[in-house]
C-alpha positions in Angstrom: 72.5 -42.2 -0.8 74.8 -43.5 -3.6 75.9 -39.9 -4.5 76.6 -39.2 -0.8 78.6 -42.4 -0.6 80.5 -42.3 -3.9 80.6 -38.6 -4.8 81.7 -37.8 -8.3 82.4 -41.5 -9.0 78.6 -42.2 -8.7 76.5 -43.1 -11.8 73.9 -40.6 -12.8 70.3 -41.3 -11.8 69.3 -42.1 -15.4 72.2 -44.7 -15.7 71.1 -46.3 -12.3 67.5 -46.7 -13.7 68.8 -48.3 -16.9 70.9 -50.8 -15.0 68.0 -51.5 -12.7 65.8 -52.1 -15.6 68.1 -54.3 -17.3 68.6 -56.6 -14.3 64.9 -56.6 -13.5 64.3 -58.0 -17.1 66.7 -60.8 -16.4 70.2 -59.6 -17.3 72.8 -61.3 -15.1 76.1 -60.2 -16.5 77.6 -56.7 -15.8 80.1 -56.9 -18.8 79.3 -55.0 -22.0 77.4 -57.0 -24.6 78.6 -57.3 -28.2 77.4 -54.4 -30.3 77.4 -53.5 -34.0 80.0 -51.1 -35.3 83.4 -50.9 -36.7 85.9 -52.9 -34.7 89.2 -51.4 -33.6 91.9 -51.6 -36.3 94.6 -49.4 -34.9 96.2 -52.0 -32.7 97.1 -54.7 -35.3 100.1 -56.8 -34.8 102.0 -54.9 -37.7 101.3 -51.5 -36.1 102.4 -52.6 -32.7 105.6 -54.0 -34.2 106.3 -50.9 -36.2 105.8 -48.5 -33.2 107.8 -50.8 -30.9 110.8 -50.8 -33.5 110.6 -46.9 -33.7 110.6 -46.6 -29.8 113.5 -49.0 -29.5 115.4 -46.9 -32.0 114.9 -43.7 -30.0 113.0 -43.4 -26.7 112.8 -39.6 -26.8 110.7 -39.3 -30.0 107.8 -36.9 -30.1 104.2 -37.4 -31.1 105.1 -35.1 -34.2 107.7 -37.6 -35.3 105.2 -40.4 -35.2 102.6 -38.4 -37.0 105.2 -37.7 -39.9 106.3 -41.3 -40.1 104.5 -43.6 -42.5 102.3 -45.2 -39.8 99.3 -43.8 -41.3 98.1 -42.2 -38.0 97.3 -38.8 -36.7 96.8 -37.4 -33.2 93.3 -37.0 -32.0 92.8 -36.1 -28.2 96.1 -37.5 -27.1 95.6 -40.7 -29.0 97.1 -41.9 -32.3 94.4 -43.1 -34.7 94.5 -44.3 -38.2 93.9 -41.5 -40.9 90.8 -42.0 -42.8 
């Protein structure tokens, strides 16, 4: 019924079962829980300021220009991420 109602935006059966199990065990919040792993470091205040300054200098700059700048980033799937 969910797939008929929501089409391609519907969760898979397995994901629905996982959510059902989590709520049956007492979970009350739908937001993501904290998890271990490396925190995001690419959007530091310094990086944001540097990119904003470059964009203000020339609005028609390309991704190639940003890659060649000393931002320490490279393009991965339409996103600029820190080299490393």
